[in-house]
C-alpha positions in Angstrom: 6.0 44.1 -165.2 4.6 43.3 -168.7 6.8 40.9 -170.6 4.9 41.3 -173.9 6.0 43.7 -176.6 3.4 46.0 -178.0 2.5 45.8 -181.7 4.5 49.0 -182.2 7.6 47.5 -180.5 7.2 44.3 -182.5 7.0 46.2 -185.7 10.0 48.3 -184.7 12.1 45.2 -184.1 11.1 43.8 -187.4 12.0 47.1 -189.1 15.4 47.5 -187.6 16.3 43.8 -188.2 15.3 44.2 -191.8 17.5 47.3 -192.1 20.4 45.5 -190.5 20.1 42.4 -192.7 19.8 44.5 -195.9 22.0 47.5 -195.3 24.6 46.6 -192.7 25.4 42.9 -192.8 26.3 42.7 -196.5 28.9 45.5 -196.1 30.2 45.3 -192.5 33.2 43.2 -193.3 34.4 45.8 -195.7 33.6 48.7 -193.3 35.4 47.0 -190.4 38.5 46.5 -192.6 38.5 50.1 -193.9 37.7 51.7 -190.6 34.4 53.5 -191.4 30.9 53.0 -192.6 28.9 54.6 -195.4 27.7 58.1 -194.2 24.4 57.3 -196.1 23.5 55.1 -193.1 22.8 58.2 -191.0 20.2 59.3 -193.6 18.6 55.9 -193.5 18.5 55.9 -189.7 16.7 59.3 -189.8 14.2 58.1 -192.4 13.3 55.2 -190.2 12.8 57.5 -187.2 15.6 55.9 -185.3 17.6 59.1 -184.6 15.0 60.3 -182.2 13.2 57.0 -181.3 12.3 58.0 -177.8 12.3 61.8 -178.2 8.8 63.4 -178.1 7.1 64.0 -181.4 6.9 67.7 -180.5 10.7 67.8 -180.5 11.0 66.0 -183.8 11.3 62.4 -182.5 9.2 59.3 -182.8 7.8 59.5 -179.2 8.4 55.9 -178.3 9.4 54.6 -174.9 12.8 53.6 -173.4 12.3 49.9 -174.2 11.9 50.9 -177.9 15.3 52.5 -177.6 16.6 49.2 -176.1 15.1 47.2 -179.0 16.9 49.5 -181.5 20.2 49.2 -179.8 19.9 45.4 -179.5 19.1 45.0 -183.2 21.8 47.4 -184.4 24.5 45.7 -182.4 23.4 42.4 -183.9 24.8 44.0 -187.1 27.8 45.6 -185.5 28.7 47.4 -182.3 29.7 50.6 -184.3 26.0 51.3 -185.2 24.7 50.7 -181.7 27.5 53.0 -180.3 26.4 55.7 -182.7 22.8 55.6 -181.5 23.9 55.2 -177.8 26.0 58.4 -178.0 23.6 60.4 -180.2 20.4 59.5 -178.2 21.4 58.0 -174.9 24.2 60.3 -173.9 23.3 63.5 -175.8 19.6 63.8 -176.7 18.1 62.3 -173.6 20.4 64.5 -171.5 19.1 67.5 -173.4 15.6 66.2 -172.6 16.3 66.1 -168.9 18.5 69.1 -168.4 18.1 71.5 -171.3 16.2 74.7 -171.5 13.4 75.1 -174.0 15.7 77.2 -176.1 18.5 74.5 -176.0 16.0 71.8 -177.0 14.7 73.8 -179.9 18.2 74.6 -181.1 19.9 71.3 -180.6 17.4 68.5 -179.7 15.0 69.0 -182.5 17.5 68.8 -185.4 19.2 65.8 -183.7 15.9 63.9 -183.3 15.1 64.6 -187.0 18.6 63.3 -187.9 19.6 66.6 -189.4 22.4 67.0 -186.9 24.4 64.5 -184.9 25.1 64.7 -181.1 28.0 63.3 -179.1 29.4 63.4 -175.6 32.8 64.2 -174.1 33.7 63.3 -170.5 36.8 61.1 -170.6 40.3 62.7 -170.7 43.8 61.2 -171.0 44.2 61.4 -167.3 40.5 61.1 -166.2 38.3 58.1 -167.0 36.7 56.4 -164.0 38.1 59.2 -161.9 35.9 62.0 -163.3 37.2 64.5 -160.8 40.7 64.0 -162.3 39.7 66.0 -165.4 41.8 69.0 -166.3 39.6 70.8 -168.8 38.5 74.2 -167.6 35.9 76.8 -168.4 36.5 80.4 -167.2 33.7 82.9 -167.4 34.4 86.1 -169.2 31.2 88.2 -169.5 28.7 86.5 -171.8 31.1 83.7 -172.6 33.1 80.8 -171.0 36.6 80.3 -172.4 37.0 76.5 -172.6 40.4 74.8 -172.6 41.4 71.2 -172.6 40.8 67.9 -174.4 38.7 64.8 -174.3 39.6 61.3 -175.5 37.9 58.1 -176.6 35.1 60.2 -177.9 32.7 58.4 -180.2 31.7 60.3 -183.4 34.6 62.8 -182.8 34.9 63.6 -186.5 31.2 63.2 -187.3 29.1 64.9 -184.6 27.8 68.5 -185.0 27.2 69.1 -181.2 28.9 67.8 -178.1 27.9 67.9 -174.5 31.2 68.3 -172.7 32.4 68.8 -169.1 34.9 71.1 -167.5 35.9 72.7 -164.2 34.4 76.1 -163.5 35.8 75.9 -160.0 38.4 73.1 -159.4 38.6 73.9 -155.6 35.1 72.4 -155.3 36.1 69.1 -156.9 33.0 67.2 -158.2 30.8 70.2 -157.3 32.9 72.5 -159.4 32.3 70.7 -162.7 29.9 72.3 -165.3 28.4 71.0 -168.6 28.4 72.8 -171.9 27.0 72.4 -175.4 29.9 72.9 -177.9 29.5 73.1 -181.6 32.0 71.8 -184.1 32.0 75.1 -185.9 33.1 77.1 -182.8 36.6 78.6 -183.3 39.2 76.7 -181.4 37.5 73.3 -181.8 39.3 70.4 -183.5 39.2 66.6 -183.5 41.4 63.7 -184.4 40.5 60.0 -184.9 42.3 57.2 -183.0 43.7 54.7 -185.5 44.6 51.0 -184.8 41.7 50.2 -182.5 41.4 46.6 -181.4 37.6 46.5 -182.1 34.6 48.6 -183.2 36.8 49.5 -186.2 33.8 50.7 -188.4 33.1 53.4 -185.8 34.7 56.8 -185.5 36.5 57.3 -182.2 39.1 59.8 -181.2 40.0 63.0 -179.4 38.5 66.5 -179.3 40.4 69.6 -178.4 39.3 73.0 -177.0 41.8 75.7 -177.8 40.3 78.7 -175.9 36.8 78.2 -177.4 34.4 81.0 -176.5 31.2 79.2 -175.4 28.2 81.4 -174.9 26.7 81.4 -171.4 23.4 80.2 -172.9 25.2 77.0 -174.0 25.8 76.0 -170.4 23.7 73.0 -169.6 22.2 73.3 -166.1 23.7 75.5 -163.5 27.4 76.0 -162.7 28.5 73.0 -160.6 25.8 70.7 -161.8 28.1 69.0 -164.4 28.8 65.9 -162.3 25.1 65.2 -161.7 24.4 65.8 -165.4 27.2 63.4 -166.4 26.0 60.7 -164.0 22.4 61.1 -165.2 23.6 60.8 -168.8 25.5 57.6 -168.0 22.4 56.0 -166.6 21.0 56.3 -170.1 24.2 55.5 -171.9 24.8 52.4 -169.9 21.2 51.3 -170.5 21.9 51.4 -174.3 25.2 49.6 -173.9 23.5 46.8 -172.0 20.8 46.5 -174.6 23.4 46.4 -177.4 25.3 43.6 -175.5 22.2 41.5 -175.7 22.3 42.0 -179.5 25.9 40.9 -179.7 25.0 37.7 -177.7 22.2 37.1 -180.2 24.6 37.5 -183.1 27.1 35.0 -181.5 24.3 32.6 -180.9 22.9 32.8 -184.4 26.4 32.3 -185.9 27.3 29.4 -183.6 24.0 27.6 -184.1 24.3 27.8 -187.9 27.9 26.7 -187.9 27.5 23.9 -185.4 24.6 22.4 -187.4 26.6 22.5 -190.6 30.1 21.5 -189.4 30.8 17.8 -189.0 33.5 16.0 -187.0 33.8 12.3 -186.1 30.9 11.5 -188.4 28.3 13.9 -186.9 27.5 17.6 -186.6 29.4 19.3 -183.9 26.0 20.5 -182.5 25.7 16.9 -181.3 28.8 17.2 -179.1 27.8 18.1 -175.5 30.6 20.6 -174.9 29.5 22.6 -178.0 25.9 22.4 -176.7 27.2 23.7 -173.4 28.7 26.8 -175.0 25.5 27.4 -177.0 23.4 27.0 -173.9 25.5 29.6 -172.1 24.9 32.0 -174.9 21.1 31.4 -174.7 21.1 31.9 -170.9 23.2 35.1 -171.2 20.8 36.5 -173.8 17.7 35.8 -171.7 19.2 37.1 -168.5 20.6 40.2 -170.2 17.2 41.0 -171.7 15.4 40.7 -168.4 17.9 43.1 -166.7 17.6 45.6 -169.6 13.9 45.6 -170.0 13.4 45.9 -166.2 15.5 49.1 -166.4 13.5 50.3 -169.4 10.3 49.9 -167.4 11.8 51.8 -164.5 12.8 54.6 -166.8 9.3 54.6 -168.4 8.0 55.3 -164.9 10.5 58.0 -164.0 12.1 55.8 -161.3 15.8 56.4 -160.4 17.6 53.3 -161.8 21.4 53.9 -161.3 21.8 50.6 -159.3 19.8 48.5 -161.8 21.4 50.1 -164.8 24.8 49.4 -163.4 23.9 45.7 -162.9 22.5 45.4 -166.4 25.5 47.0 -168.0 28.0 45.0 -166.0 26.4 41.6 -166.5 25.2 42.0 -170.1 28.6 43.1 -171.3 30.3 40.3 -169.4 27.8 37.8 -170.9 28.6 39.2 -174.4 32.3 39.0 -174.0 32.0 35.3 -172.9 29.5 34.6 -175.7 31.9 36.0 -178.3 34.8 34.0 -176.8 32.8 30.8 -176.9 31.6 31.6 -180.5 35.2 31.7 -181.7 35.8 28.4 -179.9 32.7 26.8 -181.5 34.1 27.8 -184.9 37.5 26.4 -184.1 40.3 27.6 -186.4 37.8 29.3 -188.7 36.8 31.5 -185.8 40.3 32.9 -185.7 39.9 34.3 -189.3 37.7 36.9 -190.9 35.9 34.3 -193.0 33.3 34.2 -190.3 32.1 37.2 -188.2 32.8 35.8 -184.8 36.4 37.2 -184.6 34.9 40.6 -185.1 32.3 39.9 -182.4 35.1 39.1 -180.0 37.1 42.2 -180.8 34.0 44.3 -180.5 32.9 42.7 -177.2 35.8 44.0 -175.2 35.3 47.8 -175.4 31.9 47.8 -173.7 33.4 45.9 -170.7 35.6 49.0 -170.3 33.7 52.1 -171.3 30.9 53.8 -169.4 32.2 52.3 -166.2 34.6 49.4 -166.2 33.7 46.0 -165.0 35.6 46.8 -161.8 33.8 50.1 -161.2 30.4 48.3 -161.5 31.6 45.5 -159.3 32.4 48.1 -156.6 29.1 49.9 -157.1 27.1 46.7 -156.6 29.1 45.7 -153.5 28.6 49.2 -152.0 24.8 49.0 -152.7 24.6 45.5 -151.1 26.6 46.6 -148.1 24.4 49.7 -147.6 27.3 52.1 -148.1 26.0 53.6 -151.3 22.7 55.4 -151.7 21.4 57.4 -154.6 20.7 61.0 -153.8 17.6 62.6 -155.4 18.3 64.5 -158.5 17.1 68.1 -158.7 15.6 67.4 -162.1 12.8 64.8 -162.6 13.7 61.8 -164.7 11.9 62.0 -168.0 8.8 59.8 -167.7 7.0 58.2 -170.6 4.7 59.1 -172.3 6.9 62.2 -172.5 5.0 65.5 -172.2 6.6 68.6 -173.7 5.4 70.8 -170.9 6.7 68.4 -168.2 9.2 70.2 -166.0 12.2 67.9 -166.3 
């Protein structure tokens, strides 16, 4: 495994960091307070080529690899989790799923404008009664000629009021349980679609999150993604990409906590010396540094596996679980380093703590990933081969994926 970044990746990190420093950090306190960021950010992300960073150039993207996507997510979350979440959902959960499972017609219609930043993609799996228990979903899709009639709702959907296209999941045959779930591409403009934002979130307040509703939407058969009954496989493949981006973002949050804590501890004085000289403060900062380095190793290992087209469900689960736990601990310690000031919005660490909690829950809770890793270690869980190749970098347009 090569631990050195290419010149292209180094330039990408510099570019995204500059964007965050100039166009996010000066305004994020206000956006977090008001519950939304300037829509012009989407245009800037597109201009920088970040809306399709690892989508082939032939499909409107930048053609970079999976670790380039990790770099983008890490740097964006250093600014705020809301921006990493937007890219995670748009690219990791939606666009890369279209890359793997979409027909050529679906890629041209949906992937190309998303990669160019002309349209925004999102993902809908969770329901009020079905989170970790995917088979507990109640949404249904009944075929009627050239259409499926889609009924139900999804909740905790990022970009619910913003996205143009959604990859969603519903039962086409509930008697088959997991094997009766199918995937569909739903457009916001389809009659019967509606959305509603969730207000009063604990964290990631600058991001748009809420519910989407399907009131007898007529979805054309050509908008089915994959075959009937392949929805669960598609969802799990999508989560392998989504969890990868969440883990990468968690490294960015640790980095933000570390930067804030180092700066504050060198400046703040107690008992006649900087608090950076106190060993217990040093211990907390050392833990942040260790968490950052370990998270990056886990994330970039997964990125290399993805680049080679190797199944990485186990490794992605570990990276997501550990990086998010490290980030949550780093944010808690950052507040402690700042003392009473950490409990206010004068410094960013309270926002970091609020933001750090959601990733420990979504895309597989800490408990789900703990169980997964135990089952792998005990030999009770094995990954079955997917009937679609994993996209391998450099991505080839004519590759059968």
